[in-house]
N, C-alpha and C positions, 0 to 999 in steps of 0.2 A: 504494500500500500504506500510505503514511503517513496518508493521509486516512481509510482504513478503521480504522486503529488509533486515530486521534484520535476517530472516531465511536464506536468501542467504549468508549473511556474516558469519553466524554460520556454514553453510555447507562448505564454503571456508576455514574457520579456521580449521574445523575438518579434511578436506582433507589435509591441510598442516601438522597438528599434526599426522595424519595417516602416511604420508610419512616419517616424522621424526622418528616415532616409528618403522616403517619397516626398516629404515636404522640402527637404534640402534640395532634391533634384528639381523640383518645381521652381525653386528660387535661383537655380544655377543658369547662367546664360552662356552659350557657346556660339562661336561664329565659324562659318566656313565660306571660303571664296572660290570662285571659278573664273576662268578666263584671265588669269593673272591679276585678279582683284576687280575685274569689270563688274562682277555681281557678287555681293556678300549677303549671306543669310544669317540672321541671328535667331537662335532657337533655345528654348529652355531645356533643361535636363530631362523633363518628362515628355519632350517631343513636340511642344507647341511652337510654331513659327511665330515670332513676335515682330520681325522686321526684315525687309528686303531692301538693300541699297543697290542701285544701278548707277554706275559711273556714266555721266552724260555722254562721254566719248564712245560708249558702247551702243548708243542709240543712233543707228545709221539707217537712212531710207533704203528699203529693199533688203534689209538684214534682219527682219523680225524673226525668222526661223532660227538664226544663229543665236540671237538674244534669248529666245525661248529655251534653246538647248542649254545655254549658260545658266539661266535661272533654275531649270530642272536639275542640272548637275550640282549647283550650290545647295538646293533644298535637299537633295538626296544625300549629299555629303554631310550636311548638318544633321540630318536625321540619323545617319550612321554613327556620327560622333555621340549623339545623345543616347543611342541604343547601347553603344559600347560603355559609356560612362555609367548608365543604369545597371548594366550587367556586372560591371566591376563593383559597384556599391552592393548589389545583392549577393555577390560572391563573398564579400567580406562579412556580410550579415550571417550567411549560412555556413561559414567556414567551420569545419569540424563536425557537421551534422551528418555527413555521408549520405546526402540526398541522391537519389538516382538521377541520371542525365535527363534533362527536360522537366525536372520538377522544380524549376526556379520560380521565384515569386516575382 
């Protein structure tokens, strides 16, 4: 019975730590650029895009498709940064728990 109570306390502590980590990720801002800085995307650690900056030099008549590609590349890069950061935070929280692969929070 003592082991069960200890396990329940650990689960409660982990849940509190998870909530704190999610809050910290939401407050974290990351930036990713494409096209040598022509397009910069700012994203929070929980994946919300908060800003997109486009260098006016990147806006050329007849080049909309290239600019669209740069925006897409910057957004995807920023999303990947946020995903990696979140995974790193969750890995720290679950260290030593021996969770099976794919059982991340």
